[in-house]
N, C-alpha and C positions, 0 to 999 in steps of 0.2 A: 249521114251518121246522125243518131238520135239527138245529140246536143249541138249539131251544126247551126240550127237555126236561133238558138237561144242569144240572148244578148248579154247574158252575164258572163259570157266567156268560158263556159262549161259548168259542170257540176260543181265545181269548188267555188264559184262566185268570184273569182280572182280578175275579173275585167278581160280585156282582150288578151291578155297572157295566160297560157294554160299553166299547169303545174310543172312542165317541163321548161318553162321561159317562152320567149317569143319564137314563134315558128312561122312557115310559109302560110299566108293568107289565103282562104278561099275566095272564089269570085264574089261571093256575097258579103264580104268584108270580115266574116268571123274568123277566128284562129282554127287552123287545121290541127288535129291531134298528131303526136309523132306515129310514124310508121314502123310496126314491129319488124317488118322484113328488112327495113333500113338498116335497124338497129343489128339484126343478126348478120347481115352482109357485112358491116363495118367490123364487128367482132372476127368474123372470119377473114378478112383482109388483116386485120392486126395479127392473129394466129399464123397466116401464111409468110408474114414479114419475118417470123421468128424461126420458121422451118428452112430448112436447107432446100433451094429450089422454089421455095413460095408455094409448093403444092400440098395441101391437106389430104393426102392419099392414105393408103394403107400403111406406108413406110412412116408417115407422120404421127397416125395413132399409134403404132407400135413403138415409136421413140416417147411418146407421151406417157404411155404405159410402164415402158422401162424405167423412165424417170421417176414415176410413182412408186413402182416396186423398189428401186433403190433407196428412196428417202423412207419408205415403210420399213426396211429392212434395218436401216440406220438407226432407226428409233430404239432398237432393242438395247443399245448400248447405256450402260448406266455406272456410276462410280459409288463405291461403297467407303466411306470414310474410316480413319484408324480406330475410332470408338463405337463403329457400328458393326452390325452383321446382315448382311444380306440374305433374303429369302425370296426364292421365285416360286411363284404359283402359276400352275396351268390350269387354265379355266376355273381359277377360284380354290383350286387344291395344291397342299403343300407338295413341292417336287424335290427341293434341294437347297442346301445353304451355300453360300459363296463368302469368300474372305475378302479384307479389304483391299481396294484398288480398282482398277477399271474391269468390268464383267460385262458378259452379254447374255440376253435372254431373247426368246423368239418375240417378234413384236406382237404388240396389243392387237386384237383381244386375245391371243393365243396364249401368252403368258405374261405376267406382271411382275414386278419386283417391289419389295418392301425393305426398307433398311432402318429397323429399330434400334436404339443405341444401346446394345447388350453389354457393351463394356464400359458404359459411363456409370458413375456413381452418382446418383440422384439425391437430393436434398429437399426435405420438406419441413417447413417451420409450423409450429401448432401452438398456439396461444399469443403469437405476436406476428408481426408482419413486417419485412423489411424490402419488399420488392418495389415500392413506390420512392426509394430513396435511401441515403444512408441512415435516417433515423428510424428507430423501431417504434412502431404503433401496436399498442396492446389489442388483444382481441379477446375480451372477457367472455363472449359466449362461448369460447372455445377453452379457455384457461381456467375456469371457477369450476371447481369440482368438491363433491362430497365425500368427506373421510368415513372411515369407519365406525368413529365415535362423534358421528353427527356434527362434525365441524365444516368449515369451508376453507379451502385452500386455493391458492393462484398458482398453478403449474404450467409453466412454459418449458417446451422441449422440442428437439429436433431429431428428425429420423432419416437415416440414410439408408437407401434401397438401390438395388440394380437388379437387370434382367437375368433369369437364370438361364445361360447359355445352352442348357440340356433341354428347357423347356420353352424355347422361343415361340413355338406354335401355341401353346397356352395363353402365352402374353398377350398374341396378335389377335386370337379369335375367341378367349374365354371371357375378357373384359373390355368393356368399351371406354372407360376413362381410368387408365391406371393410376394417375396422380390423385384422383378424387377417390379411388378406391382405397389406396393406400393411407391417404390422410383420414378417411372415414373409420378405418381398421385401427389406425394408430390413436385415434382420441377415444373409441370404444374400449380399447385394451387399457389405456392409461386409467380411464374411469373405473374399469373394473379393479385394475390393482389398487389404486388409491382407496376405493370404497372397502378394502379390506384391512387396511391399516389405520393405525391411530394417528392423529395430527403430529403428536410429539416424535413418533419415530420418523414420520415423513420429514420433519423440519431438522431432524440430527442426523442419525447415522444410518438410514435405510435408503440412501440415493442407490448405491451400487445395486442392492436387492431389487429395487424397483424396477431400474433399467434392465435388468436381466430378466426379470419377470415379465415387462412389457414386450421385450424382442421376442421371447419365447411363445407368448400368446399371440401376437402379432403374425409370426411365422407360421403357427398352427392354423390360424384364420385363413391366411391366404392360401395354404397348401389346400385347405378344404375347398377354397373357391377355385383351385386349379389355375391361379393367376401367372404362375411362371415368374414370381418375384421373390428375390432373396431379401430380408432385410439384415443389413450389415451391422448397423449399430443404432442405439438410441441414448441420445444424450439429454439430461436434464438441464435446462439452462438456468431456470430459476425456480424456487419453491419457497412462496411466502405467504403468510396470511393475507387476507383481503386488506385493502388500504385502509377501510373504514376501522380496521380493530389492530392494525399492525403495531399501534404504540403499545396497547395492552399486552400484546403477545410478547414484545420486547421487555416489558417490565416483568412479566412472567419468567422468561427466558433469563433476565438478570438474577432474579431471587432463586431459579434453579441453580445457577451458576454459584451462587454464594453458599446454597445447601450444599452443594458438591464439594466447594472448598472446604466448608467446615467439616465435612464427613471425612475428607482426606486428611486433614489437620488433626482429627481425632483418632482416625485409622494410625497415622504416623505415631502420634503418641502411644498408641496402644502397642504398637510394634516395637517401640523401645522399652516400654515399661514391663509388659508381660515378662519378655526373655529375662529380664533382670530379676524378676520376682521368682521366675521358675528357677533361674540359676541359684538364686539364695535358698529357695526350698530344696534344691537338691543338694546342696552344701550341707544344709542341716540334716538332711537324710543320710547323707554321707558319714558324717560327723557321729551322728547317731549309731549307724551300723559299725563304725569302727570302735566306738565305746563300747557297744555291746560284744563285739569280738574279743576286744581286748579283756573285758571283765569275765566273759565266759572262759578265756584261755587262762587268765590268772586263777579263777576258782577250780578250773580242772587241774592247774599245776599245783594248787595248794592242796588240794584232795589227794592227788597222787602223791605228793610230798608226804602228807599225813600217813596215807597208807603204808607207805615205804618205811616211815619211823616207827609207826605201830607194829610192822613186821620185825623190825630189828630190837624193838621193844619187847617183843615176846620171847626174842632169843636171848637178851641181855638185859634184863630190866634196870639192874643197877647201873651199868655203864651207860645205858641209854638216858637214865633219868640224870645222871651226872653231866653228860654231854649236853642235854637240854638245858639245864641249870646254867652251866657256863655259856651256851650260846645266846641265851636270854640275858644273863647279866651283862654280856658284851653289847648286846644291842641297846639296853637299858643305860649302861654307864659310859658308853663310847661317845655319846652326842654331848655329856655334860663335863663341867669343870669338877675335878676331884683334887681333894687333898688326903693324902694319906699320913696318917699319925701312928707312929709305932709307940704304944703306951708300955710295953715291955722292955723298953732300952734301958740301960744303966743310967744312973744320974736323975732321975725324976722323970717327971711326965716328957720333958724335952720341948715343951710349947709354953711361950709366954701367954697367959690368959687373954691379955688385950690386944694380942696381934691381931690385925685387921686381916683375916684369911680370904675374905672376898676380893681385897683389892690385888691378891697375887696374880701374875699373869697365868694365863692358861698355856696349857703345851703349845697349841698353835700358834700362839703370839710370841713365844719365846724367841725363836729363831729370828723373827723380824727385828725385836728389839736389840739381841744379840748383833745383828748386822748393822743396825744403825749406831749401836755404841762401838763397834769395831772401826766404823767410818769416822767417827769423831776422833 
């Protein structure tokens, strides 16, 4: 051998021991390398001890081949969990889908099986991170966004998504990193929607509108990518101004609240006063209409009465004149106190000159005086 005469113990320089340990010494005193034939002979002896009859003949080889084939065939069994969907590929091409439970496919490399979580609803947090523990850590590079009126707002939101069962092939073969793709699309869609809104609307009443718009935009983008992913929900967790200016924004919000309260109080007062004024105005108008209708009716009645009297006057002037005179005197004298003195009676005037005629009771007062005298 070429290294038998070297005093270093072989090419490894390990002394009298070779790399395989101490072995039989050559007559010259140097170590003898292991015999390859001896190693093969020992391996054959060990294999014969496992075989029936101890003979590695054609029967033994057949048994070995049969065992290998059985083990290779058993490697095709696989289990699909309840929230997964099994996909079988034959030489890398989609063949069929299998449901949850124990299933079988032809062994590798003929067929392979993939089990994507098609029934599981996945969750991605953007703007904050809770994966390292229960405490939440802000991620400002994801949450700080520019609004339509050139303000900065801190938006933290969560996206829920799952695999479309009808497009599992798209999910498996069209995208390489599903979670990274969904997160990138969600952040891009949120920035686009926030960039179209004013900060006041974002901080107050546009949360539902923003969530719906982001979900629709994400779904459209993922469908264009043919990702095979359905976005089930988008939830805004926190929408605040940046921490550096949050106190100033709170002061502005308080001022806006005071303004809205004053406007509501003024509107309440207007709602109470205006109807009252309108009611009084309507009453005045109705009274005026009634007075006009009454005056017009009275005028028409008097005109009609005058026309009728005039017609009677043409038919009998003397009689009509006498009747008009009597009716007029009745109206004039009917409401005054009267004292009638008959100067033509016998025995003089019949009236004492100093009699206080004004103190005599009127006809309307006499029955009351007579009644009071009768009671006495």
